[in-house]
C-alpha positions in Angstrom: -20.2 96.7 67.4 -22.8 98.6 68.0 -26.4 99.0 65.9 -26.4 101.9 63.8 -28.5 103.3 60.8 -26.7 103.1 57.7 -26.2 106.4 55.8 -28.6 107.0 52.6 -25.9 106.6 50.1 -25.1 103.4 51.5 -28.1 101.8 51.5 -28.7 103.4 48.3 -25.4 100.9 47.2 -26.5 98.7 48.7 -30.2 98.4 47.2 -28.4 99.1 43.9 -26.8 95.6 44.5 -30.1 94.6 43.5 -31.9 96.6 41.4 -28.8 97.1 39.2 -27.1 94.5 38.0 -26.2 95.2 35.0 -26.3 98.1 32.2 -29.5 96.1 31.1 -30.8 96.6 34.6 -30.7 100.8 33.8 -32.3 100.5 30.4 -35.3 98.5 32.1 -36.0 100.7 34.9 -35.6 103.7 32.5 -37.5 102.4 29.7 -40.1 101.5 31.9 -40.4 104.2 33.6 -41.2 106.1 30.3 -43.7 104.3 29.3 -45.7 104.9 33.0 -45.4 108.9 32.1 -47.3 108.0 29.2 -44.9 108.3 26.9 -45.7 107.5 22.4 -42.2 108.1 21.9 -38.8 106.6 23.5 -35.4 106.7 22.4 -32.7 104.8 23.7 -29.0 105.8 22.8 -26.2 103.4 24.4 -22.4 104.0 24.3 -20.2 101.3 24.7 -22.6 99.0 26.2 -24.0 101.3 28.9 -20.2 101.7 30.2 -19.9 105.3 29.4 -23.6 106.5 28.6 -26.6 105.2 29.4 -29.6 107.7 27.5 -33.6 107.5 27.6 -35.4 110.7 26.4 -39.3 110.4 26.3 -42.0 113.1 25.2 -43.9 111.8 28.5 -45.8 114.0 31.3 -42.6 115.1 32.7 -42.0 116.2 36.1 -42.0 119.8 38.2 -39.0 120.9 39.8 -39.8 119.3 43.2 -40.4 116.1 42.1 -37.1 116.0 39.6 -35.5 116.3 42.8 -37.2 114.2 45.1 -37.7 111.0 42.6 -34.1 110.4 43.6 -35.0 110.0 47.1 -35.5 106.0 48.4 -39.3 104.7 47.7 -40.2 108.3 46.3 -43.4 107.3 44.3 -46.4 108.6 42.8 -47.9 104.5 41.9 -49.0 103.7 45.5 -49.9 104.9 49.0 -51.1 102.6 50.5 -51.0 98.9 51.1 -54.3 97.9 49.4 -52.6 99.9 46.4 -50.0 97.2 45.9 -53.0 94.5 44.9 -54.2 96.6 42.3 -50.4 97.5 41.0 -51.0 98.2 36.3 -48.0 99.6 36.3 -44.0 99.1 35.8 -43.1 100.5 38.5 -44.3 101.3 42.0 -41.2 100.5 44.5 -39.8 104.1 44.1 -35.6 102.6 44.4 -34.6 102.3 40.7 -33.7 106.4 40.3 -32.1 106.2 43.6 -30.5 103.0 43.2 -29.0 104.3 39.6 -28.1 107.4 41.3 -26.0 105.8 43.6 -23.5 103.9 41.2 -23.4 106.5 38.3 -23.7 109.9 37.5 -26.7 111.2 36.6 -28.2 113.8 34.7 -32.2 114.5 34.0 -33.8 117.1 32.3 -37.8 117.7 32.4 -40.6 119.4 31.8 -44.0 119.4 31.5 -46.8 120.7 29.4 -48.0 122.9 32.0 -44.7 124.7 32.6 -42.8 127.0 30.3 -39.0 126.0 31.3 -37.8 122.7 32.2 -35.4 121.9 35.2 -32.1 119.9 34.9 -31.1 117.9 38.1 -27.2 116.3 38.5 -26.8 113.3 41.0 -23.5 111.5 41.3 -22.9 108.4 44.7 -26.2 109.8 45.8 -25.2 113.1 46.2 -27.7 116.4 44.4 -25.3 118.5 43.0 -27.6 121.0 41.1 -30.6 121.6 40.3 -31.1 124.6 37.2 -33.9 126.1 35.1 -33.1 125.1 30.9 -34.9 125.0 27.9 -35.9 121.7 27.5 -38.8 119.9 25.4 -41.7 118.2 27.3 -41.0 114.9 28.6 -37.4 113.7 30.2 -34.3 113.2 29.1 -32.2 111.0 31.6 -28.4 110.7 31.0 -26.7 108.1 33.1 -23.1 108.3 32.9 -20.2 106.0 33.7 -21.8 103.4 35.7 -20.6 102.0 38.3 -17.3 104.3 38.4 -17.0 104.3 42.8 -17.5 100.9 42.8 -14.7 99.2 40.8 -15.3 95.9 41.4 -18.9 95.7 39.9 -17.6 97.8 37.1 -14.5 94.8 36.5 -16.9 92.4 36.6 -19.0 93.8 33.8 -19.1 91.4 30.8 -17.6 91.9 26.9 -19.1 94.4 25.2 -21.1 92.0 23.2 -22.6 90.2 26.0 -23.7 93.7 27.7 -25.3 95.2 24.7 -27.0 91.4 24.4 -28.8 91.8 27.4 -29.7 95.6 26.9 -31.3 94.2 23.7 -32.8 91.6 25.5 -34.7 94.2 28.3 -35.2 96.5 25.0 -37.1 93.8 23.4 -39.4 92.4 26.2 -41.0 95.9 27.1 -41.1 96.9 23.2 -43.5 93.7 22.8 -45.7 94.9 25.7 -46.0 97.8 24.1 -46.6 98.0 19.9 -48.8 101.1 20.5 -45.3 102.9 21.6 -42.5 104.1 19.0 -39.3 102.9 20.0 -35.4 103.3 19.0 -32.3 102.0 20.2 -28.9 103.3 19.3 -25.3 102.1 20.0 -22.3 104.1 19.5 -24.4 106.2 17.0 -25.8 103.6 14.7 -29.6 102.8 15.1 -30.0 99.3 16.1 -33.8 99.5 16.1 -36.2 101.9 15.0 -39.7 101.0 15.4 -42.8 102.7 14.5 -46.0 102.6 16.4 -47.6 99.3 15.1 -50.7 98.4 14.2 -50.9 95.1 16.1 -48.7 92.5 18.0 -47.6 90.8 14.8 -46.7 93.5 13.3 -44.5 94.6 16.1 -42.8 91.0 16.6 -41.8 91.2 13.0 -40.2 94.5 13.4 -38.1 93.3 16.5 -37.7 89.6 15.7 -37.9 89.5 11.5 -40.5 88.3 9.1 -39.0 85.0 9.6 -40.4 84.8 13.2 -43.7 85.7 12.0 -44.1 83.5 9.7 -43.2 80.6 11.6 -46.1 81.4 14.4 -50.0 81.0 14.4 -52.6 82.9 16.8 -53.2 80.8 20.2 -56.4 82.5 22.1 -58.6 81.4 24.8 -61.1 83.0 27.3 -62.3 82.1 30.8 -63.9 83.6 34.0 -60.6 84.2 35.5 -58.1 85.1 32.4 -58.1 85.9 29.0 -55.1 84.7 27.0 -53.9 86.1 24.0 -50.6 85.7 21.8 -48.8 83.4 19.1 -47.0 79.8 19.4 -44.2 78.7 17.1 -45.0 75.8 14.3 -43.2 72.4 15.9 -40.7 72.3 13.1 -39.7 75.2 13.4 -38.0 75.0 17.0 -34.6 75.3 18.1 -32.1 74.0 20.3 -31.1 77.6 21.5 -33.6 79.6 23.7 -34.5 83.4 22.9 -38.2 84.2 21.6 -39.9 82.8 24.8 -42.3 85.0 26.0 -44.9 85.2 28.6 -46.9 88.8 30.1 -49.6 89.6 32.5 -51.2 92.7 32.4 -48.7 94.1 30.4 -45.6 93.4 32.2 -42.9 90.7 31.3 -42.1 87.9 33.9 -40.1 84.4 34.2 -42.0 81.3 34.6 -40.4 77.8 34.4 -43.6 76.8 35.5 -46.0 77.4 32.8 -42.9 77.0 30.1 -43.3 73.3 30.9 -47.3 74.3 30.5 -46.2 74.9 27.1 -43.7 72.4 26.5 -46.1 69.8 27.5 -48.4 71.0 24.7 -45.8 70.2 22.5 -44.9 66.6 23.5 -44.4 64.3 20.6 -44.4 66.7 18.4 -41.0 68.5 18.7 -37.9 66.3 19.7 -35.6 66.5 23.0 -33.2 69.2 23.6 -35.6 71.8 21.3 -37.4 74.8 22.5 -40.2 76.6 20.1 -41.0 80.2 20.0 -44.4 81.4 22.5 -45.4 85.3 22.9 -47.8 84.5 25.4 -50.0 87.3 26.8 -52.4 87.0 30.0 -55.1 89.2 31.4 -55.8 88.9 34.9 -57.4 91.1 37.8 -54.7 92.8 39.0 -56.2 91.7 42.8 -55.0 87.9 41.6 -51.7 88.2 40.9 -48.9 89.7 43.0 -46.0 91.3 41.6 -44.6 91.8 44.3 -41.7 89.2 44.4 -38.5 90.4 43.6 -37.0 93.6 43.3 -36.4 93.2 39.3 -40.5 92.4 38.9 -39.7 89.8 36.8 -41.1 86.9 38.8 -45.2 87.1 39.5 -47.4 85.0 41.7 -51.0 84.0 40.5 -53.7 83.2 43.1 -54.6 79.9 41.2 -51.3 78.7 39.7 -52.9 75.5 38.4 -55.6 77.3 36.8 -53.4 79.2 34.8 -51.3 76.6 33.9 -54.3 74.7 32.7 -55.4 77.5 30.5 -51.9 77.8 28.8 -51.6 74.3 28.3 -54.9 73.4 26.6 -55.3 76.3 24.8 -51.5 76.0 23.2 -52.5 71.9 22.6 -55.9 73.3 20.9 -53.9 75.9 18.7 -51.5 73.0 17.3 -54.5 70.8 16.7 -56.7 73.4 14.5 -53.3 74.1 12.3 -52.9 70.0 11.9 -49.5 69.5 14.0 -51.2 67.5 16.6 -54.6 66.2 17.5 -57.2 68.6 19.0 -58.7 69.2 22.4 -62.7 69.2 23.2 -62.9 71.7 25.6 -66.4 70.9 26.3 -65.1 67.2 27.8 -63.2 68.0 31.1 -61.4 64.7 30.8 -59.8 65.5 27.4 -57.0 67.4 27.8 -55.4 63.6 29.5 -56.2 62.1 26.2 -52.4 61.0 24.5 -52.6 63.0 21.5 -50.3 61.5 18.8 -48.1 63.5 17.0 -47.2 63.6 13.5 -44.1 61.0 13.9 -46.1 58.2 14.9 -46.5 55.9 12.1 -47.8 52.2 11.6 -45.9 49.7 13.4 -43.6 48.0 11.3 -41.3 44.5 12.6 -38.3 44.7 13.5 -35.8 44.5 10.3 -32.5 42.9 9.8 -30.1 45.7 8.9 -27.8 45.8 6.1 -24.3 44.0 6.6 -21.8 45.1 3.7 -18.8 42.6 3.6 -15.8 42.4 1.5 -16.7 39.3 -0.9 -12.4 39.0 -1.9 -11.5 38.1 1.6 -10.0 34.2 1.5 -9.6 32.9 5.2 -7.5 30.9 4.7 -5.1 33.2 2.3 -1.9 34.2 4.4 -1.6 38.1 4.4 0.0 40.7 6.1 -1.6 44.3 6.5 -0.1 48.1 7.2 -2.5 50.8 8.5 -1.8 52.7 6.0 -1.8 50.3 2.8 -5.5 50.1 1.9 -6.3 53.7 2.3 -7.9 55.4 -1.3 -6.4 58.3 -2.3 -9.8 60.1 -3.3 -12.3 61.7 -0.9 -14.3 59.4 0.2 -17.6 60.0 2.4 -15.3 60.2 5.5 -14.8 63.8 3.9 -11.2 63.5 4.4 -9.1 62.6 1.9 -5.9 60.4 2.0 -3.9 63.8 1.4 -5.2 65.4 4.1 -4.8 62.9 6.7 -1.1 63.5 7.2 -0.1 59.8 7.8 -0.9 56.1 8.6 -2.4 54.9 12.3 1.3 53.9 13.2 1.9 58.0 12.9 -0.5 58.9 15.6 1.6 59.5 19.1 -0.5 57.5 21.2 -3.2 57.6 23.2 -4.4 60.8 25.3 -3.4 61.2 29.1 -5.4 60.9 32.2 -6.4 57.0 31.3 -4.0 55.6 33.3 -5.8 53.6 35.8 -9.0 53.2 34.4 -10.4 49.8 35.3 -10.3 47.7 32.1 -13.2 45.4 33.1 -15.2 42.7 31.5 -18.4 42.2 29.0 -21.1 44.3 31.0 -19.2 46.5 33.3 -18.8 50.1 33.7 -16.8 50.5 30.8 -19.9 49.1 28.3 -21.4 46.7 27.2 -19.0 46.1 24.4 -16.3 45.3 26.5 -13.0 47.5 28.1 -11.2 50.0 26.4 -8.0 49.5 25.2 -5.3 49.5 27.7 -4.0 53.0 27.7 -0.3 52.0 28.1 -1.0 50.1 24.8 0.1 52.3 21.0 -3.1 51.8 18.7 -0.3 50.5 16.0 0.0 47.3 18.4 -3.5 46.4 17.8 -2.8 45.1 14.2 -0.2 42.4 13.9 1.1 40.5 11.0 -0.4 37.3 12.3 -4.4 38.7 13.1 -6.8 39.3 10.4 -6.4 41.5 7.6 -7.2 45.0 8.2 -9.7 44.5 4.6 -12.2 42.6 6.5 -14.5 44.7 7.5 -17.9 45.0 8.2 -20.7 47.6 8.2 -23.5 46.8 10.3 -26.2 49.1 9.3 -24.1 52.1 8.0 -23.6 53.6 11.3 -20.6 50.4 13.1 -17.8 49.4 12.1 -16.4 46.1 13.0 -12.8 45.3 12.1 -10.0 42.8 13.5 -7.7 43.7 16.3 -5.1 42.0 18.3 -6.9 39.0 20.2 -10.4 40.4 19.1 -12.2 43.5 17.4 -12.7 46.9 17.7 -16.1 48.2 17.6 -16.4 51.9 16.0 -19.4 54.3 15.9 -19.1 56.2 12.4 -21.4 59.1 13.8 -18.4 60.1 16.2 -15.4 58.9 14.5 -16.7 61.4 11.9 -17.0 64.1 14.7 -13.9 63.3 15.6 -12.0 64.2 12.4 -14.1 67.2 11.7 -13.2 68.5 15.2 -9.5 68.1 14.3 -9.8 69.5 10.8 -11.8 72.7 12.9 -9.6 72.8 15.6 -6.5 73.4 12.6 -8.9 75.7 11.0 -9.3 78.1 13.6 -5.5 77.7 15.7 -3.6 77.7 11.9 -5.8 79.2 9.8 -5.8 75.9 7.7 -9.0 76.0 6.1 -10.9 75.6 2.4 -14.0 77.6 1.7 -17.0 76.2 -0.8 -19.4 78.6 -2.4 -22.9 78.3 -1.9 -25.4 78.2 -4.9 -27.5 80.8 -4.1 -26.6 83.2 -1.0 -28.4 82.3 2.4 -29.7 85.6 4.3 -29.8 84.5 8.6 -31.7 86.8 11.0 -29.8 86.6 13.3 -31.2 89.7 15.7 -29.5 93.0 16.4 -27.9 91.7 19.5 -25.8 88.7 17.6 -25.3 91.6 14.6 -23.2 93.1 17.4 -21.4 89.8 18.3 -20.9 88.9 14.3 -19.5 92.3 13.6 -16.9 92.2 16.3 -16.4 87.9 16.1 -16.5 87.6 11.6 -12.6 87.0 11.2 -13.4 83.4 13.7 -16.0 82.9 11.7 -13.6 83.0 8.4 -11.1 81.1 10.0 -13.4 78.2 10.3 -14.0 78.8 6.0 -17.2 80.6 6.6 -17.4 83.7 3.6 -20.4 86.1 5.4 -20.7 89.5 4.7 -23.6 92.2 6.9 -26.9 92.9 5.4 -28.8 95.9 7.2 -28.6 96.0 10.9 -29.7 92.3 12.2 -29.4 89.8 9.2 -26.1 88.4 7.5 -25.1 86.9 4.4 -23.6 83.6 4.1 -22.0 83.3 0.9 -19.4 80.0 1.5 -19.1 77.7 4.6 -16.0 75.4 5.2 -15.6 72.5 2.8 -17.5 69.6 3.7 -20.4 70.8 5.0 -24.4 71.0 3.2 -24.9 73.8 1.7 -28.6 74.3 2.4 -30.6 77.2 3.8 -31.6 75.4 6.9 -28.4 73.8 7.9 -26.6 76.9 7.3 -29.3 79.0 9.5 -28.8 76.7 12.2 -24.9 76.4 12.4 -24.1 80.0 12.3 -27.0 80.3 14.5 -25.4 78.0 17.2 -21.8 79.9 16.8 -22.9 83.4 17.2 -24.2 82.0 20.6 -20.8 80.1 21.4 -19.4 83.5 20.4 -21.7 85.9 22.5 -20.9 83.5 25.7 -18.0 85.0 28.0 -17.2 82.1 29.9 -16.0 80.8 26.7 -13.0 83.5 26.5 -10.4 81.8 28.1 -7.7 80.8 25.7 -8.7 77.8 23.7 -12.1 77.6 25.2 -13.9 79.2 22.7 -12.2 78.0 19.4 -13.1 74.3 21.4 -16.4 75.1 21.6 -16.7 76.4 18.1 -15.1 73.6 16.8 -17.5 70.5 19.0 -20.5 72.4 17.5 -19.2 71.9 13.5 -18.3 68.8 14.1 -21.1 67.7 15.8 -23.5 69.6 12.7 -21.1 68.3 10.0 -21.5 64.4 11.0 -25.2 64.4 10.8 -24.7 66.0 7.2 -23.3 62.8 6.0 -24.8 59.4 4.4 -24.3 55.7 6.0 -21.3 53.7 5.1 -21.6 51.8 1.7 -19.1 49.8 1.9 -15.6 48.1 3.4 -13.9 50.6 1.5 -14.8 53.3 2.7 -15.1 52.2 6.2 -11.5 51.5 6.2 -10.7 54.8 4.9 -12.5 56.5 7.6 -10.6 54.3 10.8 -7.1 55.1 9.0 -8.6 58.3 9.1 -9.8 58.1 12.9 -6.9 56.6 13.9 -4.7 59.3 12.6 -6.5 62.0 14.5 -5.5 63.3 18.1 -7.6 61.4 20.1 -9.4 58.2 17.5 -10.8 57.1 21.4 -12.6 60.4 22.3 -15.6 62.8 20.5 -14.1 66.7 21.1 -17.0 66.4 23.7 -15.9 63.6 25.5 -17.9 60.7 23.9 -16.5 57.3 23.3 -16.2 56.9 19.9 -14.6 53.2 19.9 -14.6 50.1 21.8 -12.6 46.8 22.1 -13.8 43.3 22.3 -11.4 40.3 23.3 -11.3 37.0 22.1 -12.1 36.4 25.9 -15.0 38.4 26.3 -16.5 36.6 22.9 -16.3 33.4 24.4 -18.2 34.0 27.9 -21.2 34.7 25.8 -21.3 30.9 24.6 
């Protein structure tokens, strides 16, 4: 095939693949253009999560008719003129690619007027084709409407996510820009309803409060540092407010948001010893550097930057966050006058004075007589009352022998001996055996159970011992209960003593409005409140009504509901059941008596899969007599 120069419309469509990835990309580019135009009031109007309409209205400088047409040409920009200008960029835009890329994959109408002109103009483009330019009466500034995004690229439109997911991305991009300019008023509406109405804020902290809620500003402390290379300002979260879900982590440089896994490590290093594994604190960190010392021309989306001295910026971020945590009594402080101070280990509040190891509490059945012959049936010893397993005997719906057998897929698994890959407690039960066969009349009676430290149950099994992880057993039981509630609508709600308000943010409020029925099927009683808050009036029976735990549980479930990757039949329900089982199992007190242990075992062996939790972790192991003998 001969070489050829691509037509402009095709080149624009190719560029759009990088610049315009989804509706949120359009919102980002248009709002940034409005900020660059000097606007102090910007309105964003969305319909159908950007599929039907994305409209941005500002009161900035506006454009004359010639520029209004020229701005849709590739690389048309007023921000740079020479190569040297690339080293001194202080605006959001400079490439001149955004409008050309947007107009290549949508129908665009632009209305604009400068302060010097009495009338404005209206320009219309579709698929990179200039359809018309007309004079109109319009306020000073720019009003740009993008309709039917990807209408001429069906494959791109088809692979957009659900409205919830796409609008969540729009809110994220809107938030990033709004956080850079607290002095500008912003509004965001979706399908005719206001999501945000942000007045110009007196300070960054007020803007954070307006965007993310008062609870966020109450959970952060000021951080600052001044050096000859960088000036740092912002806020970092209290260690005890760190969450498992990401969302409130922001870096900005010279008023521009950027992503940096490298600097994120600096922040997390400062929190070492103060937060648990798997949780992340909130932070809002603003850096000011000489424009010549940072390159923002890294990617088409301009979300990555390159500092002239990355390692120095890393040290400043780490040291300033560490110092702030120390000053606020979250950790030991750093002496900035001592260059070696940053390498000194700092003990967090979780360190306590050394205590010698103690022997765990062991609960046994004092009535057991090893010389007395007895037989045992799996369902005989269970109490009818609800115990600390959180499940009543009636709810279990049968004894261990009623279970249909182990899950498929284990045939061929190597049994392995003590210390093998099967686990230090020995091999799993042979998958071809029914669990009912583990307990024969001639073995030790099931009433002889032992509790180790409240965390493990040791019970006799055929030719050996069964060792059960208590917390994981509860996870399996709660998982089955949650799945039944979701799939069969079998739920019981317990009312909270006091309603609990949960600030979920505007994006997750949209998710809640769409998926409230699923939460109700789980057993939650939740009502909407305002634009970014919900009120929890009740939770599934057996779960904690403590405000903090309710907030965590609801936030985690909304995160699952907002993920389109779990939209396949049954996947979302399974993920929700896993999450609520994991959170619920952690709320029980340790087992205190053999009777509770027997009740829990009987319920477990009646479950859909006594061997694995909902997320596939092992619940029990069998240690045979032969394996015990090898120990001596």
